[in-house]
C-alpha positions as CSV (number, residue, x, y, z in Angstrom):
1,X,-15.3,39.0,-0.3
2,X,-19.0,39.4,-0.3
3,X,-21.5,36.5,0.1
4,X,-22.4,36.8,-3.6
5,X,-18.7,36.6,-4.7
6,X,-18.2,33.6,-2.5
7,X,-21.2,31.9,-3.9
8,X,-20.1,32.6,-7.5
9,X,-16.6,31.2,-6.7
10,X,-18.0,28.1,-5.1
11,X,-20.4,27.6,-8.0
12,X,-17.5,27.7,-10.5
13,X,-15.6,25.2,-8.4
14,X,-18.7,22.9,-8.2
15,X,-19.0,23.0,-12.0
16,X,-15.3,22.0,-12.5
17,X,-15.7,19.2,-9.9
18,X,-18.9,18.0,-11.5
19,X,-17.4,17.9,-14.9
20,X,-14.4,15.8,-13.7
21,X,-16.8,13.4,-12.0
22,X,-18.8,13.1,-15.2
23,X,-15.7,12.2,-17.2
24,X,-14.5,9.5,-14.7
25,X,-17.0,6.8,-15.3
26,X,-14.8,3.7,-15.9
27,X,-14.9,1.1,-13.2
28,X,-11.8,-1.1,-12.6
29,X,-9.3,-2.0,-10.0
30,X,-6.4,0.4,-9.6
31,X,-2.8,0.2,-8.6
32,X,-1.9,2.6,-5.8
33,X,1.6,3.3,-4.6
34,X,2.5,4.9,-1.3
35,X,6.2,5.7,-1.4
36,X,8.7,8.3,-0.2
37,X,10.9,8.8,2.9
38,X,8.1,10.0,5.2
39,X,6.0,8.2,7.8
40,X,2.6,6.9,6.9
41,X,2.9,4.6,3.9
42,X,1.7,1.4,5.7
43,X,-0.7,3.5,7.7
44,X,-2.3,4.8,4.5
45,X,-2.5,1.3,3.0
46,X,-4.1,-0.1,6.2
47,X,-6.5,2.7,6.3
48,X,-7.6,1.9,2.7
49,X,-7.8,-1.8,3.7
50,X,-10.0,-0.9,6.6
51,X,-12.2,1.3,4.4
52,X,-12.6,-1.7,1.9
53,X,-13.5,-4.1,4.7
54,X,-16.1,-1.5,5.9
55,X,-17.7,-1.8,2.5
56,X,-17.7,-5.6,2.6
57,X,-14.8,-6.0,0.2
58,X,-12.4,-8.9,0.5
59,X,-8.9,-7.8,1.4
60,X,-5.6,-9.7,1.7
61,X,-2.3,-8.3,3.1
62,X,1.2,-9.5,2.4
63,X,3.9,-7.8,4.5
64,X,7.6,-8.0,3.4
65,X,10.3,-6.8,5.8
66,X,8.0,-6.9,8.8
67,X,8.8,-9.2,11.7
68,X,6.7,-11.2,14.1
69,X,6.0,-8.4,16.5
70,X,2.4,-7.3,17.3
71,X,0.9,-4.5,15.2
72,X,-2.5,-2.9,15.7
73,X,-3.6,-3.0,12.1
74,X,-3.2,-6.8,12.0
75,X,-4.9,-7.2,15.4
76,X,-8.0,-5.4,14.0
77,X,-8.1,-6.5,10.4
78,X,-7.6,-10.2,11.1
79,X,-10.6,-10.1,13.4
80,X,-12.5,-8.8,10.3
81,X,-11.4,-11.8,8.3
82,X,-8.4,-10.3,6.5
83,X,-5.6,-12.8,6.0
84,X,-2.0,-11.5,6.7
85,X,1.0,-13.2,5.2
86,X,4.2,-11.9,6.9
87,X,7.8,-12.5,5.8
88,X,8.6,-12.7,9.5
89,X,12.4,-12.2,9.1
90,X,12.3,-8.7,10.4
91,X,14.3,-5.8,9.0
92,X,17.0,-6.9,6.6
93,X,19.6,-4.8,8.5
94,X,18.9,-7.0,11.5
95,X,19.3,-10.4,9.7
96,X,22.2,-9.4,7.4
97,X,21.7,-12.7,5.5
98,X,21.0,-12.1,1.8
99,X,20.4,-15.7,0.9
100,X,18.0,-16.3,3.8
101,X,16.2,-13.0,3.2
102,X,15.9,-13.7,-0.5
103,X,14.4,-17.1,0.2
104,X,12.0,-15.7,2.8
105,X,10.9,-13.1,0.2
106,X,10.3,-15.6,-2.5
107,X,8.3,-17.8,-0.1
108,X,6.2,-14.8,0.9
109,X,5.8,-13.8,-2.7
110,X,4.0,-17.1,-3.3
111,X,1.2,-15.9,-1.0
112,X,1.1,-12.6,-2.9
113,X,0.7,-14.5,-6.2
114,X,-2.2,-16.5,-4.7
115,X,-4.0,-13.3,-3.8
116,X,-3.2,-11.5,-7.1
117,X,-4.5,-14.5,-9.1
118,X,-7.7,-14.8,-7.1
119,X,-10.8,-13.1,-8.4
120,X,-12.2,-13.4,-4.8
121,X,-10.0,-10.5,-3.6
122,X,-11.0,-6.9,-4.2
123,X,-7.9,-5.4,-2.6
124,X,-4.4,-6.8,-2.1
125,X,-1.8,-4.9,0.0
126,X,1.8,-5.5,-0.8
127,X,3.4,-3.8,2.2
128,X,7.1,-2.9,1.9
129,X,7.4,-4.6,-1.5
130,X,9.6,-1.9,-2.9
131,X,12.5,-3.0,-0.8
132,X,12.3,-6.6,-2.2
133,X,12.9,-5.2,-5.7
134,X,15.6,-2.7,-4.8
135,X,17.5,-5.3,-2.8
136,X,17.2,-7.8,-5.7
137,X,15.3,-10.4,-3.7
138,X,12.4,-10.4,-6.1
139,X,12.7,-9.7,-9.9
140,X,10.8,-6.6,-11.0
141,X,9.5,-8.3,-14.1
142,X,7.8,-11.0,-11.9
143,X,6.0,-8.2,-10.0
144,X,5.0,-6.4,-13.1
145,X,3.7,-9.6,-14.7
146,X,1.6,-10.5,-11.6
147,X,0.1,-7.0,-11.3
148,X,-0.8,-6.6,-15.0
149,X,-2.4,-10.0,-15.1
150,X,-4.5,-9.7,-12.0
151,X,-8.3,-9.7,-12.2
152,X,-9.7,-6.5,-13.7
153,X,-11.7,-5.5,-10.6
154,X,-8.8,-6.1,-8.2
155,X,-7.0,-3.1,-6.7
156,X,-3.4,-3.3,-5.4
157,X,-1.5,-1.2,-3.0
158,X,2.3,-1.2,-2.9
159,X,4.2,0.5,-0.1
160,X,7.8,1.3,0.6
161,X,10.6,3.8,-0.1
162,X,12.3,4.1,-3.4
163,X,9.6,2.6,-5.6
164,X,11.0,1.6,-9.0
165,X,10.1,4.0,-11.8
166,X,8.5,1.2,-13.9
167,X,6.0,0.5,-11.1
168,X,5.3,4.3,-10.7
169,X,4.6,4.5,-14.5
170,X,2.3,1.5,-14.3
171,X,0.4,2.9,-11.3
172,X,-2.9,4.7,-11.4
173,X,-2.3,6.6,-8.2
174,X,1.0,7.5,-6.6
175,X,1.5,9.3,-3.3
176,X,4.9,10.3,-2.0
177,X,5.2,10.8,1.7
178,X,7.7,13.5,2.5
179,X,9.2,13.9,5.9
180,X,9.1,17.3,7.5
181,X,9.5,16.3,11.2
182,X,9.5,12.9,12.9
183,X,9.4,12.3,16.7
184,X,12.0,9.6,16.5
185,X,14.6,12.2,15.3
186,X,14.2,14.1,18.6
187,X,14.6,10.9,20.7
188,X,11.0,9.9,21.2
189,X,10.6,6.1,20.8
190,X,8.1,4.4,18.6
191,X,4.8,3.9,20.5
192,X,2.3,1.1,20.6
193,X,-1.0,2.2,19.0
194,X,0.7,5.1,17.3
195,X,3.6,3.7,15.3
196,X,2.7,0.0,15.2
């Protein structure tokens, strides 16, 4: 391809991109979902939270499923003033106590509601929320009601596998993480600073 052909191709691409940017002028909070069986859902959410903090946005994080162990994202973001509300029961396959897990979920959901109802927050991360719905710890209709009635400017990120189709339909942006390879499958243990 000659330089002139390359320049023409890039100019056509630029015109298409510029046209799409010109059409997307509405400003509002969005609902993002990071789902799928691949690694990186929470990492993507925390990356977005870090980006928001870097632009002086107010962010709150609610973590379902997660336990009390240390994690790097929380270490960093709490220092930047981001509150974390963690269910602290650990993985449900560890507790094996549906009643206790349900109550822990409902207690943690109250923190999520506070954030979702507050116009002070620009971004709310609901990490691993999808499990709470699929395990029937939290009614889907409660989640939908809270998300649809949040302040207009507020963005929300939901993470977790097997996201309910109603939330996917409601979302503005959905990314599905798909596993191709994972170090754990070949016997490499999860590593501090890489996996948590």
